[in-house]
C-alpha positions in Angstrom: 114.5 128.9 96.5 111.6 130.6 98.3 110.6 134.2 97.8 108.2 136.5 99.5 104.9 137.5 97.9 102.6 140.3 99.0 98.9 140.0 98.3 96.0 142.3 99.0 93.2 140.2 100.4 90.0 140.9 102.3 90.4 140.6 106.1 87.7 138.0 106.4 89.4 135.9 103.7 92.7 136.2 105.6 91.1 135.0 108.8 89.4 132.1 107.0 92.6 130.9 105.4 94.5 131.2 108.6 91.9 129.1 110.4 92.1 126.5 107.6 95.9 126.4 107.8 95.7 125.9 111.6 93.2 123.1 111.3 95.3 121.4 108.7 98.5 121.9 110.7 100.2 123.8 107.9 101.0 127.3 106.9 99.1 129.8 104.7 102.1 129.8 102.3 101.9 126.0 102.0 98.2 126.1 101.3 98.8 128.8 98.7 101.5 126.6 97.0 99.1 123.6 97.0 96.3 125.6 95.6 98.4 127.1 92.8 99.9 123.7 92.0 96.4 122.3 91.6 95.5 125.2 89.3 98.5 124.6 87.2 97.7 120.9 86.8 94.1 121.7 85.7 95.1 124.5 83.4 93.7 123.9 80.0 91.4 121.0 81.0 87.8 121.3 80.0 85.1 121.1 82.7 84.6 117.7 84.2 81.2 117.3 82.5 82.7 117.9 79.1 85.6 115.5 79.8 83.2 112.7 80.7 80.5 113.4 78.0 80.2 110.4 75.7 82.3 108.0 77.9 79.3 105.9 78.7 76.5 105.4 76.2 73.0 105.6 77.7 71.5 102.1 77.7 74.7 100.5 76.4 74.8 96.8 76.5 76.9 95.5 79.4 78.8 92.3 79.8 76.9 89.6 81.7 77.6 89.7 85.4 76.0 86.9 87.4 76.6 88.6 90.7 75.0 91.8 89.6 72.0 89.9 88.2 71.6 88.0 91.5 71.8 91.2 93.6 69.4 93.1 91.3 66.9 90.2 91.4 67.3 89.8 95.2 66.8 93.5 95.9 64.1 94.2 93.4 66.3 96.0 90.9 64.6 94.4 87.9 
């Protein structure tokens, strides 16, 4: 069930969001729903940098890859 929501927003912000909705062929309400759904999904997640920190060790040994070796040699990467 849908319900109305009244927000107090700067006029320029309203104009920007209406233009964005028009460009995307959607409504301001749909954009707001998408935005809040995205916020809810990300709730509680640490910043991206923190989530990725330590995933790849600097200078870690990599598995041999003949194609990569060839391309690096060919294009002066080594």
